[in-house]
N, C-alpha and C positions, 0 to 999 in steps of 0.2 A: 546522433538525432533519437530520441523516445518519437513511441509511436501516440500519439495524441488521441485520446479518449472522447473526453468530455472539454473544450480546450479552458475552462474558469476554471473549474475543478480542480487538471492540471496545472494550471499558474500554481491556484495554493498549495498543491500537496509538494510542488517543489521547496516551495519558497520552506513550504514547513521541516520538510529535510534538509533542507538546507541551512535552516535555526535548529535544527535537532532538538523541535518539536512534542509534546510531552503527549502522551500516548490519549488522553482522551481529546484533543483536536487531531493527531492526524484518526482516535475511532467518527471523529464527526466529520473530517474529511471523506472518508468512507462510504458515511452511512451516506452518503450527497450518491454519491460515485450508482449506490443500489438506488435508490432516490431515482433515476434518472435514465433505471434500467439496464445500467452498465452489469456484465456473469462476472463473480469472482476469480473464473479465470482468464477477461483479460485483464481486469485492475492486478491478478499473479505474474502474467506477462509483462507488463508494462514495468510492476516494481522487480523484477527480475532484469529486465535491460536496464532500468540505471544503478544495476549493481554494481561499485567498481570491480572492474574485472581484470582476474589474475595475470589472466594475459598480458596485462598492459604493463605487470610491475604492483598494483594497487594490493597494499597492503587494506587488510581489517583495519575496522577503525569507527570511529563516532560517524557517519555518515553508515555506513553497510551497518552497525548495531541497528538505529532509528528504521534503515529500507528490510531488515528484516523484523525490528517487531513489527512494522504497518504489516508485510506479509504473513506473522502470524496471525493476528487480528482476521486476516481474508479467507489464508486457508484454515481456522482453526484449532489451530493450536496458541491457544490464549484462553486466560479463562471465560466460561458461558456471558460472563457481562458484556465482555468486550465485543465480541465474537460480533460481526458484522455477514455473512453468510451463516445459514443451520450447515453447508460443506462446504465444499469448494466446487464453487458449478451449482449449487441450491441459490434456487430465484427466495426463498421464505428466508426471514430473518429466523430470529434465535430466543 
């Protein structure tokens, strides 16, 4: 069971990941975490925890792709328009 950050947002994030949501949907959910005072490190840890484990024999696929897209927005490996935190762990929006 993944860690809980903010239960309502966690539920929305999990549903969006399962539905392979588009980038703007994921971005909106990540902005809600930031508005709730959650750090980039906390969200990155949650997303890493949700990634299919290669140790469990999981293959890279659509779920991992959408998780990695969300992780890119959290860590800043995306266009400036999609970046949620200025830098991993930063507290300011870009």
